[in-house]
N, CA, C and O atoms as a GROMACS GRO file, in nm:
protein
  524
    1UNK      N    1   0.495  -0.953   2.418
    1UNK     CA    2   0.397  -0.902   2.324
    1UNK      C    3   0.459  -0.895   2.184
    1UNK      O    4   0.571  -0.845   2.170
    2UNK      N    5   0.391  -0.942   2.084
    2UNK     CA    6   0.440  -0.936   1.947
    2UNK      C    7   0.422  -0.796   1.890
    2UNK      O    8   0.327  -0.726   1.926
    3UNK      N    9   0.511  -0.758   1.801
    3UNK     CA   10   0.505  -0.628   1.734
    3UNK      C   11   0.507  -0.653   1.584
    3UNK      O   12   0.598  -0.720   1.535
    4UNK      N   13   0.409  -0.600   1.510
    4UNK     CA   14   0.408  -0.613   1.364
    4UNK      C   15   0.521  -0.527   1.308
    4UNK      O   16   0.534  -0.410   1.344
    5UNK      N   17   0.603  -0.585   1.220
    5UNK     CA   18   0.718  -0.511   1.167
    5UNK      C   19   0.714  -0.493   1.015
    5UNK      O   20   0.763  -0.392   0.965
    6UNK      N   21   0.657  -0.589   0.941
    6UNK     CA   22   0.643  -0.569   0.797
    6UNK      C   23   0.543  -0.666   0.736
    6UNK      O   24   0.506  -0.766   0.798
    7UNK      N   25   0.501  -0.635   0.615
    7UNK     CA   26   0.424  -0.727   0.531
    7UNK      C   27   0.501  -0.742   0.401
    7UNK      O   28   0.569  -0.649   0.359
    8UNK      N   29   0.492  -0.858   0.338
    8UNK     CA   30   0.567  -0.884   0.215
    8UNK      C   31   0.471  -0.906   0.099
    8UNK      O   32   0.369  -0.973   0.112
    9UNK      N   33   0.507  -0.846  -0.015
    9UNK     CA   34   0.437  -0.873  -0.141
    9UNK      C   35   0.540  -0.899  -0.249
    9UNK      O   36   0.649  -0.842  -0.246
   10UNK      N   37   0.506  -0.985  -0.344
   10UNK     CA   38   0.593  -1.013  -0.458
   10UNK      C   39   0.554  -0.921  -0.572
   10UNK      O   40   0.437  -0.907  -0.605
   11UNK      N   41   0.654  -0.857  -0.632
   11UNK     CA   42   0.630  -0.762  -0.740
   11UNK      C   43   0.718  -0.797  -0.860
   11UNK      O   44   0.823  -0.859  -0.844
   12UNK      N   45   0.674  -0.756  -0.978
   12UNK     CA   46   0.749  -0.785  -1.100
   12UNK      C   47   0.859  -0.684  -1.128
   12UNK      O   48   0.969  -0.722  -1.169
   13UNK      N   49   0.830  -0.557  -1.107
   13UNK     CA   50   0.921  -0.451  -1.149
   13UNK      C   51   0.955  -0.363  -1.028
   13UNK      O   52   0.872  -0.286  -0.981
   14UNK      N   53   1.076  -0.377  -0.979
   14UNK     CA   54   1.117  -0.304  -0.858
   14UNK      C   55   1.100  -0.154  -0.872
   14UNK      O   56   1.040  -0.090  -0.786
   15UNK      N   57   1.150  -0.096  -0.979
   15UNK     CA   58   1.144   0.050  -0.995
   15UNK      C   59   1.002   0.101  -1.003
   15UNK      O   60   0.968   0.203  -0.943
   16UNK      N   61   0.917   0.029  -1.077
   16UNK     CA   62   0.776   0.069  -1.090
   16UNK      C   63   0.708   0.067  -0.954
   16UNK      O   64   0.634   0.159  -0.921
   17UNK      N   65   0.734  -0.036  -0.876
   17UNK     CA   66   0.672  -0.047  -0.743
   17UNK      C   67   0.728   0.057  -0.647
   17UNK      O   68   0.652   0.119  -0.572
   18UNK      N   69   0.860   0.078  -0.648
   18UNK     CA   70   0.919   0.179  -0.560
   18UNK      C   71   0.865   0.317  -0.594
   18UNK      O   72   0.837   0.396  -0.504
   19UNK      N   73   0.850   0.347  -0.723
   19UNK     CA   74   0.797   0.477  -0.764
   19UNK      C   75   0.654   0.494  -0.714
   19UNK      O   76   0.619   0.600  -0.661
   20UNK      N   77   0.571   0.392  -0.731
   20UNK     CA   78   0.432   0.399  -0.685
   20UNK      C   79   0.425   0.425  -0.535
   20UNK      O   80   0.357   0.518  -0.492
   21UNK      N   81   0.493   0.343  -0.455
   21UNK     CA   82   0.484   0.357  -0.309
   21UNK      C   83   0.545   0.488  -0.259
   21UNK      O   84   0.501   0.542  -0.157
   22UNK      N   85   0.645   0.538  -0.328
   22UNK     CA   86   0.703   0.668  -0.290
   22UNK      C   87   0.606   0.781  -0.320
   22UNK      O   88   0.580   0.867  -0.236
   23UNK      N   89   0.552   0.781  -0.441
   23UNK     CA   90   0.462   0.890  -0.481
   23UNK      C   91   0.327   0.882  -0.412
   23UNK      O   92   0.270   0.985  -0.375
   24UNK      N   93   0.276   0.762  -0.393
   24UNK     CA   94   0.143   0.746  -0.333
   24UNK      C   95   0.145   0.764  -0.182
   24UNK      O   96   0.057   0.830  -0.127
   25UNK      N   97   0.245   0.706  -0.114
   25UNK     CA   98   0.242   0.701   0.032
   25UNK      C   99   0.367   0.755   0.100
   25UNK      O  100   0.377   0.748   0.223
   26UNK      N  101   0.461   0.808   0.024
   26UNK     CA  102   0.582   0.862   0.085
   26UNK      C  103   0.673   0.756   0.143
   26UNK      O  104   0.754   0.785   0.230
   27UNK      N  105   0.661   0.633   0.096
   27UNK     CA  106   0.746   0.523   0.145
   27UNK      C  107   0.875   0.519   0.064
   27UNK      O  108   0.872   0.514  -0.059
   28UNK      N  109   0.985   0.523   0.133
   28UNK     CA  110   1.116   0.522   0.068
   28UNK      C  111   1.191   0.396   0.107
   28UNK      O  112   1.157   0.328   0.204
   29UNK      N  113   1.293   0.366   0.030
   29UNK     CA  114   1.373   0.247   0.056
   29UNK      C  115   1.454   0.265   0.184
   29UNK      O  116   1.536   0.356   0.195
   30UNK      N  117   1.430   0.178   0.281
   30UNK     CA  118   1.507   0.178   0.405
   30UNK      C  119   1.627   0.084   0.392
   30UNK      O  120   1.734   0.112   0.447
   31UNK      N  121   1.608  -0.025   0.320
   31UNK     CA  122   1.715  -0.122   0.295
   31UNK      C  123   1.685  -0.198   0.168
   31UNK      O  124   1.569  -0.215   0.130
   32UNK      N  125   1.791  -0.243   0.103
   32UNK     CA  126   1.778  -0.324  -0.019
   32UNK      C  127   1.886  -0.430  -0.013
   32UNK      O  128   2.004  -0.401   0.007
   33UNK      N  129   1.844  -0.558  -0.032
   33UNK     CA  130   1.937  -0.669  -0.025
   33UNK      C  131   1.920  -0.757  -0.149
   33UNK      O  132   1.815  -0.816  -0.170
   34UNK      N  133   2.024  -0.765  -0.229
   34UNK     CA  134   2.022  -0.851  -0.348
   34UNK      C  135   2.083  -0.986  -0.314
   34UNK      O  136   2.189  -0.993  -0.252
   35UNK      N  137   2.016  -1.092  -0.353
   35UNK     CA  138   2.062  -1.229  -0.334
   35UNK      C  139   2.062  -1.299  -0.470
   35UNK      O  140   2.011  -1.244  -0.568
   36UNK      N  141   2.119  -1.417  -0.475
   36UNK     CA  142   2.108  -1.498  -0.596
   36UNK      C  143   1.962  -1.535  -0.613
   36UNK      O  144   1.905  -1.604  -0.529
   37UNK      N  145   1.902  -1.492  -0.721
   37UNK     CA  146   1.764  -1.530  -0.751
   37UNK      C  147   1.656  -1.436  -0.705
   37UNK      O  148   1.544  -1.444  -0.756
   38UNK      N  149   1.683  -1.346  -0.611
   38UNK     CA  150   1.579  -1.254  -0.565
   38UNK      C  151   1.642  -1.133  -0.496
   38UNK      O  152   1.758  -1.136  -0.455
   39UNK      N  153   1.561  -1.027  -0.484
   39UNK     CA  154   1.602  -0.906  -0.414
   39UNK      C  155   1.491  -0.869  -0.315
   39UNK      O  156   1.373  -0.883  -0.347
   40UNK      N  157   1.530  -0.823  -0.196
   40UNK     CA  158   1.436  -0.774  -0.096
   40UNK      C  159   1.454  -0.624  -0.081
   40UNK      O  160   1.566  -0.575  -0.065
   41UNK      N  161   1.344  -0.550  -0.084
   41UNK     CA  162   1.347  -0.405  -0.066
   41UNK      C  163   1.248  -0.372   0.045
   41UNK      O  164   1.131  -0.410   0.038
   42UNK      N  165   1.296  -0.300   0.147
   42UNK     CA  166   1.211  -0.261   0.260
   42UNK      C  167   1.177  -0.114   0.248
   42UNK      O  168   1.266  -0.029   0.240
   43UNK      N  169   1.047  -0.083   0.246
   43UNK     CA  170   0.997   0.053   0.231
   43UNK      C  171   0.932   0.100   0.360
   43UNK      O  172   0.860   0.024   0.425
   44UNK      N  173   0.958   0.226   0.397
   44UNK     CA  174   0.892   0.285   0.514
   44UNK      C  175   0.898   0.437   0.502
   44UNK      O  176   0.964   0.492   0.414
   45UNK      N  177   0.826   0.503   0.594
   45UNK     CA  178   0.832   0.649   0.603
   45UNK      C  179   0.850   0.690   0.748
   45UNK      O  180   0.859   0.605   0.837
   46UNK      N  181   0.856   0.818   0.772
   46UNK     CA  182   0.883   0.870   0.907
   46UNK      C  183   0.764   0.854   1.001
   46UNK      O  184   0.779   0.871   1.122
   47UNK      N  185   0.646   0.820   0.949
   47UNK     CA  186   0.527   0.805   1.034
   47UNK      C  187   0.542   0.693   1.136
   47UNK      O  188   0.495   0.704   1.249
   48UNK      N  189   0.608   0.583   1.096
   48UNK     CA  190   0.625   0.470   1.186
   48UNK      C  191   0.732   0.376   1.132
   48UNK      O  192   0.792   0.403   1.027
   49UNK      N  193   0.756   0.269   1.202
   49UNK     CA  194   0.861   0.177   1.158
   49UNK      C  195   0.807   0.051   1.092
   49UNK      O  196   0.885  -0.039   1.061
   50UNK      N  197   0.676   0.041   1.070
   50UNK     CA  198   0.620  -0.071   0.996
   50UNK      C  199   0.662  -0.059   0.850
   50UNK      O  200   0.658   0.050   0.794
   51UNK      N  201   0.702  -0.169   0.790
   51UNK     CA  202   0.755  -0.165   0.654
   51UNK      C  203   0.676  -0.254   0.558
   51UNK      O  204   0.610  -0.350   0.600
   52UNK      N  205   0.685  -0.221   0.431
   52UNK     CA  206   0.640  -0.309   0.324
   52UNK      C  207   0.766  -0.369   0.264
   52UNK      O  208   0.857  -0.297   0.222
   53UNK      N  209   0.772  -0.500   0.261
   53UNK     CA  210   0.884  -0.570   0.200
   53UNK      C  211   0.845  -0.611   0.059
   53UNK      O  212   0.752  -0.690   0.040
   54UNK      N  213   0.915  -0.557  -0.040
   54UNK     CA  214   0.895  -0.599  -0.178
   54UNK      C  215   0.991  -0.713  -0.206
   54UNK      O  216   1.111  -0.701  -0.178
   55UNK      N  217   0.942  -0.822  -0.260
   55UNK     CA  218   1.027  -0.933  -0.303
   55UNK      C  219   1.022  -0.938  -0.455
   55UNK      O  220   0.916  -0.953  -0.515
   56UNK      N  221   1.139  -0.926  -0.514
   56UNK     CA  222   1.151  -0.930  -0.660
   56UNK      C  223   1.225  -1.059  -0.696
   56UNK      O  224   1.345  -1.070  -0.670
   57UNK      N  225   1.154  -1.154  -0.754
   57UNK     CA  226   1.217  -1.279  -0.796
   57UNK      C  227   1.276  -1.258  -0.934
   57UNK      O  228   1.204  -1.232  -1.030
   58UNK      N  229   1.408  -1.270  -0.944
   58UNK     CA  230   1.479  -1.245  -1.070
   58UNK      C  231   1.430  -1.341  -1.179
   58UNK      O  232   1.409  -1.460  -1.154
   59UNK      N  233   1.414  -1.288  -1.298
   59UNK     CA  234   1.372  -1.369  -1.412
   59UNK      C  235   1.223  -1.392  -1.423
   59UNK      O  236   1.178  -1.455  -1.519
   60UNK      N  237   1.146  -1.344  -1.329
   60UNK     CA  238   1.000  -1.362  -1.333
   60UNK      C  239   0.941  -1.263  -1.433
   60UNK      O  240   0.973  -1.145  -1.429
   61UNK      N  241   0.855  -1.311  -1.522
   61UNK     CA  242   0.792  -1.222  -1.619
   61UNK      C  243   0.639  -1.228  -1.614
   61UNK      O  244   0.572  -1.140  -1.669
   62UNK      N  245   0.584  -1.328  -1.548
   62UNK     CA  246   0.439  -1.342  -1.538
   62UNK      C  247   0.387  -1.276  -1.411
   62UNK      O  248   0.448  -1.289  -1.305
   63UNK      N  249   0.274  -1.204  -1.420
   63UNK     CA  250   0.216  -1.145  -1.299
   63UNK      C  251   0.183  -1.253  -1.196
   63UNK      O  252   0.154  -1.367  -1.232
   64UNK      N  253   0.187  -1.216  -1.070
   64UNK     CA  254   0.152  -1.307  -0.962
   64UNK      C  255   0.002  -1.316  -0.949
   64UNK      O  256  -0.069  -1.217  -0.966
   65UNK      N  257  -0.048  -1.436  -0.919
   65UNK     CA  258  -0.190  -1.456  -0.892
   65UNK      C  259  -0.214  -1.429  -0.745
   65UNK      O  260  -0.146  -1.486  -0.659
   66UNK      N  261  -0.309  -1.344  -0.714
   66UNK     CA  262  -0.338  -1.310  -0.575
   66UNK      C  263  -0.430  -1.412  -0.510
   66UNK      O  264  -0.440  -1.417  -0.388
   67UNK      N  265  -0.498  -1.490  -0.590
   67UNK     CA  266  -0.588  -1.590  -0.535
   67UNK      C  267  -0.702  -1.526  -0.459
   67UNK      O  268  -0.735  -1.409  -0.482
   68UNK      N  269  -0.762  -1.600  -0.370
   68UNK     CA  270  -0.873  -1.544  -0.292
   68UNK      C  271  -0.834  -1.523  -0.146
   68UNK      O  272  -0.922  -1.505  -0.061
   69UNK      N  273  -0.705  -1.527  -0.117
   69UNK     CA  274  -0.659  -1.510   0.020
   69UNK      C  275  -0.615  -1.370   0.055
   69UNK      O  276  -0.628  -1.328   0.170
   70UNK      N  277  -0.562  -1.295  -0.043
   70UNK     CA  278  -0.514  -1.160  -0.014
   70UNK      C  279  -0.633  -1.065  -0.002
   70UNK      O  280  -0.724  -1.069  -0.084
   71UNK      N  281  -0.631  -0.980   0.100
   71UNK     CA  282  -0.736  -0.880   0.119
   71UNK      C  283  -0.686  -0.744   0.078
   71UNK      O  284  -0.707  -0.701  -0.036
   72UNK      N  285  -0.620  -0.674   0.169
   72UNK     CA  286  -0.567  -0.542   0.138
   72UNK      C  287  -0.476  -0.494   0.250
   72UNK      O  288  -0.479  -0.544   0.362
   73UNK      N  289  -0.395  -0.396   0.216
   73UNK     CA  290  -0.317  -0.318   0.311
   73UNK      C  291  -0.400  -0.192   0.337
   73UNK      O  292  -0.466  -0.142   0.246
   74UNK      N  293  -0.397  -0.141   0.459
   74UNK     CA  294  -0.471  -0.018   0.491
   74UNK      C  295  -0.376   0.086   0.547
   74UNK      O  296  -0.287   0.056   0.627
   75UNK      N  297  -0.396   0.211   0.504
   75UNK     CA  298  -0.324   0.326   0.556
   75UNK      C  299  -0.426   0.432   0.591
   75UNK      O  300  -0.536   0.434   0.535
   76UNK      N  301  -0.392   0.522   0.684
   76UNK     CA  302  -0.482   0.632   0.716
   76UNK      C  303  -0.413   0.765   0.689
   76UNK      O  304  -0.291   0.777   0.701
   77UNK      N  305  -0.495   0.864   0.653
   77UNK     CA  306  -0.446   0.996   0.615
   77UNK      C  307  -0.530   1.103   0.681
   77UNK      O  308  -0.644   1.079   0.721
   78UNK      N  309  -0.473   1.222   0.693
   78UNK     CA  310  -0.546   1.336   0.752
   78UNK      C  311  -0.653   1.391   0.659
   78UNK      O  312  -0.762   1.426   0.705
   79UNK      N  313  -0.625   1.399   0.529
   79UNK     CA  314  -0.714   1.464   0.433
   79UNK      C  315  -0.749   1.367   0.321
   79UNK      O  316  -0.683   1.364   0.217
   80UNK      N  317  -0.852   1.287   0.342
   80UNK     CA  318  -0.890   1.184   0.246
   80UNK      C  319  -0.928   1.244   0.111
   80UNK      O  320  -0.888   1.192   0.007
   81UNK      N  321  -1.005   1.352   0.113
   81UNK     CA  322  -1.048   1.413  -0.013
   81UNK      C  323  -0.927   1.466  -0.092
   81UNK      O  324  -0.919   1.449  -0.213
   82UNK      N  325  -0.833   1.528  -0.022
   82UNK     CA  326  -0.712   1.579  -0.087
   82UNK      C  327  -0.627   1.466  -0.143
   82UNK      O  328  -0.573   1.478  -0.253
   83UNK      N  329  -0.616   1.357  -0.069
   83UNK     CA  330  -0.539   1.241  -0.118
   83UNK      C  331  -0.607   1.179  -0.239
   83UNK      O  332  -0.540   1.138  -0.334
   84UNK      N  333  -0.740   1.173  -0.238
   84UNK     CA  334  -0.813   1.118  -0.353
   84UNK      C  335  -0.787   1.203  -0.476
   84UNK      O  336  -0.764   1.148  -0.585
   85UNK      N  337  -0.789   1.335  -0.462
   85UNK     CA  338  -0.759   1.424  -0.575
   85UNK      C  339  -0.614   1.404  -0.622
   85UNK      O  340  -0.588   1.400  -0.743
   86UNK      N  341  -0.521   1.390  -0.528
   86UNK     CA  342  -0.380   1.371  -0.562
   86UNK      C  343  -0.359   1.240  -0.636
   86UNK      O  344  -0.288   1.236  -0.736
   87UNK      N  345  -0.419   1.130  -0.588
   87UNK     CA  346  -0.407   1.000  -0.654
   87UNK      C  347  -0.465   1.006  -0.795
   87UNK      O  348  -0.410   0.949  -0.889
   88UNK      N  349  -0.577   1.077  -0.809
   88UNK     CA  350  -0.639   1.092  -0.941
   88UNK      C  351  -0.544   1.168  -1.034
   88UNK      O  352  -0.526   1.128  -1.150
   89UNK      N  353  -0.484   1.276  -0.986
   89UNK     CA  354  -0.390   1.355  -1.066
   89UNK      C  355  -0.266   1.274  -1.105
   89UNK      O  356  -0.209   1.295  -1.212
   90UNK      N  357  -0.225   1.182  -1.018
   90UNK     CA  358  -0.110   1.097  -1.049
   90UNK      C  359  -0.144   0.986  -1.148
   90UNK      O  360  -0.055   0.914  -1.193
   91UNK      N  361  -0.273   0.972  -1.180
   91UNK     CA  362  -0.316   0.869  -1.275
   91UNK      C  363  -0.332   0.731  -1.215
   91UNK      O  364  -0.329   0.631  -1.287
   92UNK      N  365  -0.348   0.722  -1.083
   92UNK     CA  366  -0.359   0.593  -1.016
   92UNK      C  367  -0.501   0.536  -1.016
   92UNK      O  368  -0.521   0.421  -0.976
   93UNK      N  369  -0.599   0.614  -1.062
   93UNK     CA  370  -0.736   0.563  -1.075
   93UNK      C  371  -0.798   0.512  -0.946
   93UNK      O  372  -0.847   0.399  -0.942
   94UNK      N  373  -0.798   0.593  -0.839
   94UNK     CA  374  -0.860   0.545  -0.715
   94UNK      C  375  -1.010   0.524  -0.733
   94UNK      O  376  -1.074   0.594  -0.811
   95UNK      N  377  -1.065   0.428  -0.660
   95UNK     CA  378  -1.210   0.409  -0.660
   95UNK      C  379  -1.274   0.528  -0.589
   95UNK      O  380  -1.206   0.601  -0.518
   96UNK      N  381  -1.404   0.548  -0.608
   96UNK     CA  382  -1.472   0.658  -0.540
   96UNK      C  383  -1.463   0.645  -0.388
   96UNK      O  384  -1.450   0.535  -0.334
   97UNK      N  385  -1.471   0.759  -0.320
   97UNK     CA  386  -1.474   0.760  -0.173
   97UNK      C  387  -1.607   0.702  -0.127
   97UNK      O  388  -1.713   0.733  -0.182
   98UNK      N  389  -1.599   0.617  -0.026
   98UNK     CA  390  -1.719   0.555   0.032
   98UNK      C  391  -1.724   0.588   0.181
   98UNK      O  392  -1.622   0.617   0.244
   99UNK      N  393  -1.844   0.582   0.235
   99UNK     CA  394  -1.864   0.599   0.379
   99UNK      C  395  -1.928   0.473   0.434
   99UNK      O  396  -2.015   0.413   0.370
  100UNK      N  397  -1.885   0.435   0.551
  100UNK     CA  398  -1.931   0.314   0.617
  100UNK      C  399  -1.982   0.353   0.754
  100UNK      O  400  -1.907   0.410   0.834
  101UNK      N  401  -2.109   0.323   0.782
  101UNK     CA  402  -2.170   0.360   0.910
  101UNK      C  403  -2.201   0.236   0.992
  101UNK      O  404  -2.224   0.127   0.940
  102UNK      N  405  -2.202   0.256   1.122
  102UNK     CA  406  -2.240   0.149   1.215
  102UNK      C  407  -2.322   0.212   1.327
  102UNK      O  408  -2.280   0.310   1.389
  103UNK      N  409  -2.437   0.154   1.352
  103UNK     CA  410  -2.529   0.205   1.455
  103UNK      C  411  -2.559   0.353   1.433
  103UNK      O  412  -2.568   0.430   1.529
  104UNK      N  413  -2.574   0.393   1.307
  104UNK     CA  414  -2.611   0.529   1.274
  104UNK      C  415  -2.498   0.631   1.281
  104UNK      O  416  -2.522   0.750   1.259
  105UNK      N  417  -2.377   0.587   1.311
  105UNK     CA  418  -2.264   0.680   1.321
  105UNK      C  419  -2.157   0.643   1.217
  105UNK      O  420  -2.141   0.527   1.181
  106UNK      N  421  -2.087   0.745   1.172
  106UNK     CA  422  -1.980   0.722   1.076
  106UNK      C  423  -1.871   0.636   1.138
  106UNK      O  424  -1.816   0.670   1.243
  107UNK      N  425  -1.841   0.525   1.074
  107UNK     CA  426  -1.732   0.440   1.120
  107UNK      C  427  -1.606   0.468   1.038
  107UNK      O  428  -1.496   0.475   1.091
  108UNK      N  429  -1.625   0.484   0.904
  108UNK     CA  430  -1.508   0.503   0.819
  108UNK      C  431  -1.545   0.574   0.689
  108UNK      O  432  -1.653   0.555   0.634
  109UNK      N  433  -1.451   0.657   0.642
  109UNK     CA  434  -1.452   0.713   0.506
  109UNK      C  435  -1.325   0.661   0.441
  109UNK      O  436  -1.218   0.666   0.502
  110UNK      N  437  -1.336   0.611   0.317
  110UNK     CA  438  -1.221   0.546   0.256
  110UNK      C  439  -1.236   0.536   0.105
  110UNK      O  440  -1.345   0.555   0.050
  111UNK      N  441  -1.125   0.505   0.040
  111UNK     CA  442  -1.126   0.462  -0.100
  111UNK      C  443  -1.019   0.356  -0.116
  111UNK      O  444  -0.929   0.343  -0.033
  112UNK      N  445  -1.031   0.280  -0.223
  112UNK     CA  446  -0.932   0.179  -0.257
  112UNK      C  447  -0.856   0.221  -0.381
  112UNK      O  448  -0.910   0.289  -0.469
  113UNK      N  449  -0.731   0.180  -0.387
  113UNK     CA  450  -0.646   0.199  -0.504
  113UNK      C  451  -0.566   0.070  -0.519
  113UNK      O  452  -0.548  -0.004  -0.422
  114UNK      N  453  -0.517   0.044  -0.639
  114UNK     CA  454  -0.434  -0.075  -0.660
  114UNK      C  455  -0.294  -0.032  -0.699
  114UNK      O  456  -0.275   0.065  -0.772
  115UNK      N  457  -0.194  -0.107  -0.648
  115UNK     CA  458  -0.056  -0.079  -0.685
  115UNK      C  459  -0.029  -0.139  -0.825
  115UNK      O  460  -0.118  -0.202  -0.881
  116UNK      N  461   0.090  -0.120  -0.882
  116UNK     CA  462   0.116  -0.169  -1.018
  116UNK      C  463   0.101  -0.320  -1.036
  116UNK      O  464   0.083  -0.366  -1.148
  117UNK      N  465   0.108  -0.396  -0.927
  117UNK     CA  466   0.091  -0.541  -0.936
  117UNK      C  467  -0.050  -0.587  -0.899
  117UNK      O  468  -0.075  -0.707  -0.888
  118UNK      N  469  -0.140  -0.492  -0.880
  118UNK     CA  470  -0.280  -0.525  -0.852
  118UNK      C  471  -0.314  -0.546  -0.707
  118UNK      O  472  -0.426  -0.587  -0.676
  119UNK      N  473  -0.220  -0.518  -0.614
  119UNK     CA  474  -0.251  -0.531  -0.472
  119UNK      C  475  -0.342  -0.416  -0.430
  119UNK      O  476  -0.314  -0.300  -0.461
  120UNK      N  477  -0.449  -0.449  -0.358
  120UNK     CA  478  -0.544  -0.348  -0.313
  120UNK      C  479  -0.491  -0.278  -0.188
  120UNK      O  480  -0.435  -0.342  -0.099
  121UNK      N  481  -0.511  -0.146  -0.185
  121UNK     CA  482  -0.472  -0.065  -0.070
  121UNK      C  483  -0.591   0.021  -0.032
  121UNK      O  484  -0.646   0.093  -0.116
  122UNK      N  485  -0.632   0.015   0.094
  122UNK     CA  486  -0.740   0.096   0.144
  122UNK      C  487  -0.681   0.221   0.207
  122UNK      O  488  -0.591   0.213   0.291
  123UNK      N  489  -0.732   0.337   0.166
  123UNK     CA  490  -0.687   0.465   0.220
  123UNK      C  491  -0.804   0.520   0.300
  123UNK      O  492  -0.910   0.552   0.246
  124UNK      N  493  -0.783   0.532   0.433
  124UNK     CA  494  -0.889   0.573   0.525
  124UNK      C  495  -0.862   0.712   0.581
  124UNK      O  496  -0.748   0.750   0.604
  125UNK      N  497  -0.970   0.786   0.604
  125UNK     CA  498  -0.963   0.913   0.677
  125UNK      C  499  -0.931   0.881   0.822
  125UNK      O  500  -0.992   0.791   0.880
  126UNK      N  501  -0.835   0.952   0.883
  126UNK     CA  502  -0.810   0.933   1.026
  126UNK      C  503  -0.937   0.969   1.102
  126UNK      O  504  -0.987   1.081   1.094
  127UNK      N  505  -0.987   0.872   1.177
  127UNK     CA  506  -1.113   0.892   1.247
  127UNK      C  507  -1.138   0.768   1.333
  127UNK      O  508  -1.111   0.656   1.290
  128UNK      N  509  -1.188   0.787   1.452
  128UNK     CA  510  -1.226   0.675   1.537
  128UNK      C  511  -1.112   0.578   1.560
  128UNK      O  512  -1.007   0.618   1.611
  129UNK      N  513  -1.131   0.453   1.524
  129UNK     CA  514  -1.028   0.350   1.548
  129UNK      C  515  -0.916   0.355   1.444
  129UNK      O  516  -0.814   0.290   1.462
  130UNK      N  517  -0.935   0.431   1.338
  130UNK     CA  518  -0.835   0.438   1.231
  130UNK      C  519  -0.744   0.558   1.252
  130UNK      O  520  -0.769   0.666   1.198
  131UNK      N  521  -0.640   0.539   1.330
  131UNK     CA  522  -0.547   0.646   1.363
  131UNK      C  523  -0.409   0.604   1.327
  131UNK      O  524  -0.314   0.679   1.347
   0.00000   0.00000   0.00000
């Protein structure tokens, strides 16, 4: 059986991205590897061992184009309303909270936020299949 271990995104500014993911989601650097031409930074928290791999290509100054293939990363939280207030206070500009129903029942409560490089992140209330 395969086990998901990380997702990778390319970012322009390592410190800016590390600060965002630490403050927004409590993700800290688990490992950092510098190579000729690029650096890999693995972020995770105590909730699980799935990681976000930041790839920083040295000398890059232009933002990355996300194209039409990237969707979003999703995380779930215990207190969606509290997290929305916290993200707003941090100046991250989260989108409004939305509710999604299926067959007349609540399926999901969520909001989206973007990281410093424009990657979309869905923040969901722990509920139903989102645990």
